[in-house]
MARVOBA-281358 format. One line per 2 residues: number of its first residue (from 1); their letters; for each residue x, y, z of N, C-alpha, C, O. Coordinates in nm, 2 decimals. Layout:
N
NUM) A) X/Y/Z/X/Y/Z/X/Y/Z/X/Y/Z  ... $
***
This chain:
79
1) MT) 1.12/1.32/-0.13/1.08/1.26/-0.01/1.00/1.36/0.07/1.05/1.48/0.08  0.89/1.32/0.13/0.82/1.42/0.21/0.89/1.44/0.35/0.99/1.37/0.38 $
3) SL) 0.84/1.53/0.43/0.90/1.56/0.55/0.89/1.45/0.66/0.97/1.43/0.74  0.77/1.37/0.65/0.75/1.27/0.75/0.86/1.16/0.75/0.91/1.12/0.85 $
5) PQ) 0.88/1.10/0.63/0.99/1.00/0.62/1.13/1.06/0.66/1.21/0.99/0.72  1.15/1.19/0.63/1.27/1.25/0.67/1.28/1.26/0.82/1.39/1.24/0.87 $
7) QA) 1.17/1.29/0.88/1.17/1.30/1.03/1.20/1.16/1.09/1.27/1.14/1.19  1.14/1.06/1.03/1.16/0.92/1.08/1.30/0.88/1.06/1.36/0.82/1.15 $
9) IA) 1.36/0.91/0.95/1.50/0.87/0.93/1.59/0.94/1.02/1.69/0.88/1.07  1.56/1.07/1.05/1.64/1.14/1.15/1.64/1.08/1.28/1.74/1.07/1.35 $
11) QI) 1.52/1.03/1.32/1.51/0.96/1.45/1.58/0.83/1.45/1.65/0.79/1.55  1.57/0.75/1.34/1.63/0.62/1.33/1.79/0.64/1.33/1.85/0.55/1.39 $
13) EK) 1.84/0.74/1.27/1.98/0.77/1.27/2.04/0.79/1.41/2.16/0.77/1.44  1.95/0.82/1.51/2.00/0.84/1.65/2.01/0.71/1.72/2.07/0.70/1.83 $
15) LP) 1.96/0.60/1.67/1.96/0.47/1.73/2.09/0.40/1.72/2.17/0.43/1.62  2.12/0.31/1.80/2.24/0.22/1.78/2.23/0.15/1.65/2.11/0.12/1.60 $
17) AA) 2.34/0.11/1.59/2.34/0.04/1.46/2.25/-0.08/1.45/2.18/-0.10/1.35  2.25/-0.16/1.56/2.17/-0.28/1.55/2.02/-0.25/1.55/1.94/-0.31/1.48 $
19) DQ) 1.98/-0.14/1.62/1.84/-0.10/1.62/1.80/-0.04/1.49/1.69/-0.06/1.44  1.90/0.03/1.43/1.87/0.09/1.29/1.85/-0.02/1.19/1.76/-0.01/1.11 $
21) DA) 1.93/-0.13/1.20/1.91/-0.24/1.11/1.78/-0.31/1.13/1.71/-0.35/1.04  1.74/-0.32/1.26/1.61/-0.39/1.29/1.49/-0.31/1.24/1.40/-0.36/1.18 $
23) VA) 1.50/-0.18/1.25/1.39/-0.09/1.20/1.39/-0.10/1.04/1.28/-0.11/0.98  1.51/-0.09/0.98/1.51/-0.10/0.84/1.46/-0.24/0.79/1.39/-0.24/0.69 $
25) AR) 1.50/-0.34/0.86/1.45/-0.48/0.82/1.30/-0.48/0.82/1.23/-0.54/0.74  1.24/-0.43/0.93/1.10/-0.43/0.94/1.03/-0.35/0.83/0.93/-0.39/0.78 $
27) IL) 1.08/-0.23/0.80/1.03/-0.15/0.70/1.03/-0.22/0.56/0.94/-0.22/0.49  1.15/-0.28/0.53/1.16/-0.35/0.41/1.07/-0.47/0.40/1.01/-0.50/0.29 $
29) AD) 1.05/-0.54/0.51/0.96/-0.66/0.51/0.81/-0.61/0.49/0.74/-0.67/0.42  0.78/-0.50/0.56/0.64/-0.44/0.54/0.62/-0.40/0.39/0.51/-0.42/0.34 $
31) LE) 0.72/-0.34/0.33/0.71/-0.30/0.19/0.69/-0.42/0.10/0.61/-0.41/0.01  0.76/-0.52/0.12/0.75/-0.64/0.04/0.61/-0.71/0.07/0.54/-0.75/-0.03 $
33) DE) 0.56/-0.70/0.19/0.43/-0.76/0.22/0.32/-0.67/0.15/0.23/-0.73/0.09  0.33/-0.54/0.15/0.24/-0.46/0.08/0.24/-0.48/-0.07/0.13/-0.49/-0.13 $
35) KA) 0.36/-0.50/-0.12/0.37/-0.53/-0.27/0.30/-0.67/-0.30/0.23/-0.68/-0.40  0.32/-0.77/-0.22/0.25/-0.90/-0.24/0.10/-0.88/-0.23/0.03/-0.94/-0.31 $
37) WA) 0.05/-0.81/-0.13/-0.09/-0.79/-0.12/-0.15/-0.72/-0.24/-0.25/-0.75/-0.29  -0.08/-0.61/-0.28/-0.13/-0.53/-0.40/-0.13/-0.62/-0.52/-0.23/-0.62/-0.60 $
39) AS) -0.03/-0.71/-0.54/-0.03/-0.80/-0.66/-0.15/-0.90/-0.65/-0.21/-0.93/-0.75  -0.17/-0.95/-0.53/-0.28/-1.04/-0.50/-0.42/-0.98/-0.53/-0.50/-1.04/-0.60 $
41) FQ) -0.44/-0.86/-0.48/-0.56/-0.79/-0.51/-0.58/-0.76/-0.66/-0.69/-0.77/-0.71  -0.47/-0.72/-0.72/-0.48/-0.68/-0.86/-0.51/-0.81/-0.95/-0.58/-0.80/-1.05 $
43) AT) -0.47/-0.92/-0.90/-0.49/-1.05/-0.98/-0.62/-1.11/-0.95/-0.66/-1.21/-1.01  -0.70/-1.05/-0.86/-0.83/-1.11/-0.82/-0.93/-1.06/-0.92/-0.95/-0.94/-0.94 $
45) SA) -1.01/-1.15/-0.98/-1.10/-1.12/-1.08/-1.23/-1.07/-1.02/-1.26/-1.09/-0.90  -1.32/-1.01/-1.10/-1.45/-0.96/-1.05/-1.53/-1.08/-1.00/-1.60/-1.07/-0.90 $
47) DQ) -1.52/-1.19/-1.07/-1.60/-1.31/-1.03/-1.55/-1.36/-0.90/-1.63/-1.41/-0.81  -1.42/-1.36/-0.87/-1.36/-1.40/-0.75/-1.41/-1.31/-0.63/-1.44/-1.36/-0.52 $
49) WE) -1.42/-1.18/-0.66/-1.47/-1.09/-0.56/-1.61/-1.12/-0.53/-1.65/-1.11/-0.41  -1.69/-1.15/-0.63/-1.83/-1.18/-0.61/-1.85/-1.30/-0.53/-1.94/-1.31/-0.44 $
51) RL) -1.77/-1.41/-0.56/-1.78/-1.53/-0.48/-1.74/-1.51/-0.33/-1.81/-1.56/-0.24  -1.64/-1.43/-0.31/-1.60/-1.39/-0.17/-1.71/-1.32/-0.10/-1.74/-1.35/0.02 $
53) AA) -1.77/-1.22/-0.17/-1.88/-1.15/-0.11/-2.00/-1.24/-0.08/-2.06/-1.22/0.03  -2.03/-1.33/-0.16/-2.14/-1.42/-0.14/-2.11/-1.51/-0.02/-2.20/-1.54/0.06 $
55) MA) -1.98/-1.56/-0.01/-1.94/-1.64/0.11/-1.96/-1.56/0.24/-2.02/-1.61/0.34  -1.92/-1.43/0.24/-1.94/-1.35/0.35/-2.08/-1.33/0.39/-2.12/-1.33/0.51 $
57) RR) -2.17/-1.30/0.29/-2.31/-1.29/0.32/-2.37/-1.41/0.38/-2.45/-1.40/0.47  -2.33/-1.53/0.32/-2.38/-1.66/0.38/-2.34/-1.67/0.52/-2.42/-1.72/0.61 $
59) EI) -2.21/-1.64/0.55/-2.17/-1.66/0.69/-2.24/-1.56/0.79/-2.27/-1.60/0.90  -2.27/-1.44/0.74/-2.34/-1.34/0.82/-2.48/-1.40/0.84/-2.53/-1.40/0.96 $
61) EA) -2.55/-1.44/0.74/-2.69/-1.49/0.75/-2.69/-1.61/0.84/-2.79/-1.63/0.91  -2.59/-1.70/0.84/-2.59/-1.82/0.92/-2.55/-1.79/1.07/-2.55/-1.88/1.15 $
63) GD) -2.51/-1.66/1.10/-2.47/-1.63/1.23/-2.33/-1.68/1.27/-2.30/-1.69/1.38  -2.25/-1.70/1.16/-2.12/-1.75/1.18/-2.01/-1.64/1.20/-1.89/-1.66/1.19 $
65) TV) -2.06/-1.52/1.22/-1.97/-1.40/1.24/-2.00/-1.34/1.37/-2.10/-1.36/1.44  -1.91/-1.25/1.41/-1.93/-1.17/1.53/-1.91/-1.02/1.50/-1.84/-0.99/1.40 $
67) PL) -1.98/-0.94/1.57/-1.97/-0.79/1.54/-1.82/-0.75/1.55/-1.75/-0.79/1.64  -1.79/-0.66/1.47/-1.65/-0.61/1.47/-1.62/-0.54/1.60/-1.50/-0.55/1.65 $
69) ED) -1.72/-0.48/1.67/-1.69/-0.42/1.80/-1.66/-0.52/1.90/-1.59/-0.48/2.00  -1.70/-0.65/1.89/-1.67/-0.75/1.98/-1.52/-0.79/1.97/-1.46/-0.83/2.07 $
71) VF) -1.47/-0.78/1.85/-1.33/-0.81/1.82/-1.24/-0.70/1.86/-1.13/-0.71/1.92  -1.28/-0.58/1.82/-1.20/-0.46/1.84/-1.29/-0.35/1.91/-1.35/-0.27/1.85 $
73) PV) -1.30/-0.36/2.04/-1.39/-0.27/2.12/-1.35/-0.13/2.09/-1.23/-0.09/2.09  -1.45/-0.04/2.08/-1.42/0.10/2.07/-1.39/0.16/2.20/-1.47/0.14/2.30 $
75) KA) -1.28/0.23/2.21/-1.25/0.29/2.34/-1.31/0.43/2.34/-1.33/0.50/2.24  -1.35/0.47/2.46/-1.41/0.60/2.48/-1.30/0.70/2.46/-1.19/0.68/2.50 $
77) TG) -1.34/0.82/2.41/-1.24/0.92/2.39/-1.19/0.97/2.52/-1.26/0.98/2.62  -1.07/1.01/2.52/-1.01/1.06/2.65/-0.94/0.95/2.73/-0.88/0.98/2.84 $
79) E) -0.93/0.83/2.68/-0.86/0.72/2.75/-0.72/0.72/2.72/-0.64/0.64/2.77 $
***
């Protein structure tokens, strides 16, 4: 184990038992979610990726999208 997870565990161990369980449950759920996403991506064929890309291009050309900056505004540094 690297030092960062060890540091996180050391901090978690300082929490009350209920909070430790809540953090652990969240981590386990996140790991399961990542595993499911990885399996889904791995199971996606090149043809499926091409169809998805074509759909995205059509939506962009039709003006059915918004700039990413409108959804997630960039904050000025120093804020």
